[in-house]
N, C-alpha and C positions, 0 to 999 in steps of 0.2 A: 874624483873616482867614480868610473862608470863600471857598471857590470852587463852580463851578455843580456840580459832580459831587457835593456834601455834604460835603465835607471840611472841617473847622475848625480852626486852631491858634490858640492862646490863649498869648502870653507874658508873663509875669509876674517881675520881680526884686525881691526881700527878703533882706535881712541876708546879705548874699554868695551867694544860691541863686536861680539862675536856673530857672524852672520852665515847663516847653512841654507845655501840655496837647492832645492831639491827640484829636479826635471824628470818627466819621464811616468814609470809606473811604482808608487810606493806603494808595497803590499811585502806580506808575511817574510819574502826571499830576500827584500832589503832591509828588515828592521834590525837584523844584528850590527848593519854596517852604521846605521844611523845611530843607535844607541852606544855602540862604541865610538863615535864621536860625540855625543851628548857627555858621555861618561868623561871624555877630555875636558870637555870645554866648562863643566860644572867643578872639576877639581881647583885647588888654588895654585895658583892665583884665580879666580874664577872673573870673568868680566862683570861689570854692570848690568849689561843688556845684553840678551840674546834675543836673535834676528831669524826665525825661521820661514824662508821665501818658499811660498808653495806655489808662487803663480805658473810654475811652469810645468805642474803636474798634469797627467791625463787623468789618472785613477789612484784612489787611495781606498785600500781595503779596512775591514775591523781591526785587524793585528796592527796597521800602521796608524789609525786614529787613536789605538791605546798607546803607543808611544809618544805621540804628540799631546795627547793628556799626562803622559806621567812627565814630560818635559815641565808642561804648566806646575804638575806639583811639586817638583825638584826644585823649578825656580823660587816658587811662593816660599818653599824652606829655608831657601838659601838667601833669602830676599834680592832675586837678581830679577830684574826686568824682563819679562820674555811677550816677546810680540809676535803674532802668526799673520804673515801675510798669505790675506784669503787667497784659493786658487781660484780658476777659472773656470766656467763651464760645467761638466759632470762632476769632477773632481770637488766641488763644492758644495754639490747637494748631500754629500756625506755629515757635511756640517749644519746643512738646513734639518734634514730628515731627522739627527741623532741631537740637535739642538746643543751639540760640544760645546759651540762657540759660545756658550753662556758661561762655561768653564776658562775662556781663553781670551787674551787681550787681540780681538783679531783688527787688522787694517786693510785697507784695499792696495796702498801702494807701500813701498820703502820710503817713497817720498816725503810721507806724512810724519816720519821719526826724524827726520832731517832738523 
């Protein structure tokens, strides 16, 4: 799913893992789209693992970070593993500056989950 502002969300499910790949600018305009997809992912039958792949994001704002942190809370409450593939460049600074990475299982690439 792509939006006019350049945000793109791709969802794939395989072997008990739901993978959401986000690209472009994840900001308030895209939060509703991502939360709607996450609502579907966390409904029964829920996967055992959810991967949020943020490698292709150029920008993350506070609203988007809140969505990611809420996904972490929801996964813990539902006993679902959630892994966040760390964004690169400036988009990664939001995790460094806010220390939000302490609340999440951050990994450098999806290959470490294989």
